[in-house]
C-alpha positions in Angstrom: 35.6 31.2 -47.1 35.0 31.4 -50.5 36.8 33.1 -53.2 36.4 33.7 -56.5 38.2 34.4 -59.7 37.5 36.0 -63.4 39.7 38.0 -65.7 38.5 41.3 -67.9 40.1 41.6 -71.3 40.5 45.1 -72.7 41.7 46.4 -76.1 42.5 50.1 -76.0 42.9 51.2 -79.6 44.8 54.1 -78.5 48.0 54.5 -76.9 46.8 55.8 -73.6 43.1 55.9 -72.2 41.4 55.7 -69.0 38.8 52.8 -68.9 35.9 52.8 -66.3 35.9 49.1 -65.8 33.5 49.6 -62.6 30.5 47.9 -63.9 32.4 45.1 -65.4 33.6 44.5 -61.5 30.5 44.5 -59.9 29.0 42.1 -62.2 31.9 40.0 -61.6 31.2 40.6 -58.0 27.4 39.7 -58.2 28.5 36.5 -60.5 30.8 35.4 -57.4 27.9 35.4 -54.8 29.9 36.7 -52.1 28.2 38.8 -50.0 31.3 40.4 -48.0 35.0 40.1 -48.1 37.8 41.7 -50.2 37.9 42.3 -53.8 41.5 42.6 -55.2 41.2 43.8 -59.0 44.8 44.3 -60.6 46.3 44.9 -64.0 48.3 41.9 -65.5 50.4 43.8 -67.4 53.6 45.9 -66.7 52.4 48.9 -68.7 49.0 48.9 -67.7 47.3 50.2 -64.0 44.1 49.7 -61.9 43.3 52.6 -59.6 40.4 54.5 -58.1 39.5 57.8 -58.6 36.5 59.8 -59.8 35.2 59.4 -63.3 35.5 63.0 -64.1 36.7 64.0 -67.5 38.7 66.8 -66.8 40.5 65.0 -64.2 41.3 62.3 -66.7 42.7 65.0 -68.8 45.0 66.5 -66.0 46.4 62.9 -65.4 47.3 62.3 -68.7 49.2 65.8 -68.9 50.8 65.4 -65.4 52.0 62.5 -66.4 53.2 63.5 -69.7 55.5 65.6 -67.5 56.9 63.5 -65.1 57.4 60.9 -67.9 57.1 61.9 -71.6 56.7 59.6 -74.1 59.0 61.6 -76.7 62.0 61.8 -77.4 61.9 57.8 -77.1 65.7 57.9 -77.3 65.9 59.3 -73.6 65.1 56.0 -72.3 67.7 53.2 -71.8 64.9 50.6 -72.2 63.5 51.3 -75.2 66.6 49.7 -77.4 63.4 47.3 -79.3 60.3 49.0 -77.7 59.3 52.5 -77.3 57.3 52.2 -73.8 59.9 53.0 -71.4 57.3 55.7 -70.3 54.5 53.5 -70.2 56.3 51.4 -67.5 57.2 54.5 -65.9 53.3 56.1 -65.4 52.2 52.5 -64.6 54.4 52.8 -61.3 52.9 55.7 -60.5 49.8 54.9 -61.2 49.6 51.7 -59.3 49.1 48.1 -60.1 46.3 47.2 -57.9 43.2 48.3 -55.7 41.5 46.2 -52.8 37.8 47.3 -52.5 35.9 46.1 -49.2 32.6 44.2 -49.8 30.0 44.6 -47.6 26.2 43.1 -48.5 27.1 42.1 -51.8 28.4 45.5 -53.0 31.8 47.6 -53.8 32.2 49.5 -50.2 33.0 52.8 -52.4 33.0 56.4 -51.2 30.6 58.5 -52.8 32.3 59.1 -56.2 34.7 56.1 -56.2 35.3 54.0 -59.5 37.9 51.2 -60.2 39.9 52.4 -63.5 42.1 50.5 -65.9 44.7 52.7 -66.8 46.5 52.0 -70.3 49.7 53.4 -71.2 51.0 51.2 -74.1 48.2 50.3 -75.7 46.6 48.6 -79.0 47.0 45.4 -78.0 44.8 42.6 -75.9 45.6 43.3 -72.2 43.9 41.8 -69.1 42.9 42.4 -65.3 42.5 40.1 -62.8 39.4 40.2 -60.2 39.9 37.9 -57.4 37.2 38.0 -54.8 37.5 36.3 -51.2 34.4 36.1 -48.5 31.9 34.5 -47.4 
């Protein structure tokens, strides 16, 4: 069984954003040479997420509104974590949206449903962060 590991580095200029990283993940899969197996993709930072959903701007807006209702950024004084930082809400949003996804690899391609895409969710941006892609298979 083979394995392959690569990182994707991102620097989102805003505090929050959803970035479709599917093309980068597909490129990494191609580079790996693995045709059948499993691909793990996970955020390597506690205030970022990786998840699968539809690449539709209305849905992304709805996520933003929903997450702000559950864990609003302000007032920052509402969180005990915010002693030295102002990102407690980002930690909570990451917990809600999830750390990673696992996708089946079949015949050298991500085995997705029709509209599925992989997204990086940034909840405390404006600095460089990374996503791990690990592929195992043959």
